[in-house]
C-alpha positions in Angstrom: 190.9 -5.6 -63.1 192.0 -4.2 -66.6 191.9 -7.7 -68.1 188.4 -8.3 -66.7 187.2 -5.0 -68.2 188.8 -5.8 -71.6 187.3 -9.3 -71.6 183.9 -7.9 -70.7 184.1 -5.3 -73.6 185.2 -8.0 -76.0 182.3 -10.2 -75.0 179.8 -7.3 -75.4 181.2 -6.5 -78.8 180.9 -10.2 -79.8 177.3 -10.4 -78.5 176.3 -7.1 -80.4 177.9 -8.4 -83.6 176.1 -11.8 -83.4 172.8 -10.3 -82.4 173.1 -7.6 -85.0 173.8 -10.2 -87.7 170.9 -12.4 -86.6 168.6 -9.3 -86.6 169.7 -8.3 -90.1 169.0 -11.8 -91.4 165.4 -11.5 -90.3 164.6 -8.8 -92.9 162.4 -10.0 -95.7 162.4 -6.9 -98.0 164.8 -4.5 -99.6 163.0 -1.2 -100.0 164.3 1.2 -102.6 163.2 4.9 -102.5 163.0 6.6 -105.8 161.7 9.9 -107.1 157.9 9.3 -106.9 157.7 6.5 -104.4 159.2 3.4 -102.9 159.4 -0.2 -104.2 159.9 -3.2 -101.9 161.6 -6.3 -103.3 161.6 -9.7 -101.5 165.2 -10.4 -100.5 164.7 -14.0 -101.5 163.9 -12.9 -105.0 167.3 -11.1 -105.4 170.2 -13.2 -106.6 172.6 -10.2 -106.8 172.9 -6.4 -107.2 175.3 -4.7 -109.6 175.7 -1.2 -110.9 176.4 0.1 -114.4 177.2 3.7 -115.4 173.6 4.9 -114.8 171.6 2.1 -113.2 171.4 -0.1 -110.1 170.7 -3.6 -111.6 168.7 -6.1 -109.5 169.4 -9.6 -110.8 166.4 -11.6 -109.8 166.2 -15.3 -109.0 163.8 -15.9 -112.0 166.5 -14.8 -114.4 165.2 -11.3 -115.1 166.7 -7.9 -114.3 165.2 -4.7 -112.9 167.2 -1.6 -113.8 166.7 1.4 -111.5 168.2 4.7 -112.7 170.8 5.9 -110.1 169.6 9.5 -110.7 166.2 8.7 -109.2 167.4 6.7 -106.2 167.1 8.4 -102.8 167.5 5.7 -100.2 167.6 1.9 -99.6 166.9 0.0 -96.5 165.9 -3.5 -95.3 162.6 -4.1 -93.5 160.5 -6.9 -92.1 157.5 -5.9 -94.2 157.4 -4.2 -97.6 156.3 -0.6 -97.8 153.8 -1.3 -100.6 152.9 -4.9 -99.7 154.2 -6.2 -103.0 156.5 -9.3 -102.6 158.1 -8.8 -106.0 159.6 -6.0 -108.1 157.1 -3.7 -109.6 156.4 -4.3 -113.2 156.2 -0.6 -114.0 158.7 0.6 -116.5 161.9 2.4 -115.6 162.5 5.5 -117.6 165.8 7.4 -117.7 167.5 9.9 -119.9 171.3 10.4 -120.5 173.2 12.0 -123.3 170.2 12.5 -125.5 169.2 8.9 -125.3 165.9 7.9 -123.6 166.1 4.4 -122.0 163.0 2.5 -121.2 163.1 -0.9 -119.5 159.8 -2.8 -119.6 158.5 -6.3 -118.9 155.8 -6.4 -121.7 155.4 -4.8 -125.1 154.3 -1.2 -124.8 154.1 2.0 -126.8 156.6 4.7 -125.8 155.3 8.2 -126.6 157.4 11.4 -126.1 155.5 14.6 -125.8 156.8 18.2 -125.8 155.7 20.6 -123.1 152.9 21.8 -125.4 151.4 18.3 -125.3 152.3 17.4 -128.9 153.5 13.9 -129.5 157.0 14.2 -131.1 158.2 10.6 -131.0 156.3 7.3 -130.8 157.9 3.8 -130.8 156.8 0.3 -130.0 159.1 -1.2 -127.3 159.7 -4.8 -126.7 160.4 -6.3 -123.2 163.9 -5.4 -122.0 165.6 -2.1 -122.5 164.6 0.1 -125.4 166.6 3.1 -126.4 165.1 6.2 -128.2 167.6 8.7 -129.5 166.4 12.2 -128.9 169.6 13.9 -130.1 167.9 15.7 -133.0 165.3 17.2 -130.8 165.4 20.6 -129.2 167.0 20.6 -125.8 164.5 20.9 -123.0 161.8 19.0 -120.9 159.7 16.3 -122.4 156.9 14.0 -121.1 157.4 10.3 -121.7 154.4 7.9 -121.5 154.9 4.2 -121.4 151.7 2.2 -120.8 150.1 3.9 -117.8 153.4 5.3 -116.5 154.3 8.9 -117.2 157.5 10.7 -116.4 159.1 14.1 -117.1 162.7 13.9 -118.6 165.2 16.5 -119.7 167.0 16.4 -123.0 170.3 18.2 -122.3 
């Protein structure tokens, strides 16, 4: 009787594993929750995912990369449909700040403007596609507003 129960349990575990794997394979999107919203990426567009000191890096099948600041990530999950209906990574810039250096990752040339909390533009640079670094070390520590194209984000210079 014990052998029959053990065999039945092993068979159930095997069925759950196989059905769980088949179910996971049916997901078409990886949804990434960040401060300010969620982005869905088609799983077939992702060749691999890596991490550096401050970013999760999505290496896409078309040879590009999308860097997502770890500080802004809140959750990740697979789904059958994307939460925003977009089948590719959003082309909005990623903006992050670490050790007095502002990092902006964009897909097309844009102007990066840094404003103080009074609304005065304190830095302005033209960024090319890829990652652009703007050194803010000489600026007063505090909160700044960064505008890249139509995207605006609040950052803190510590």
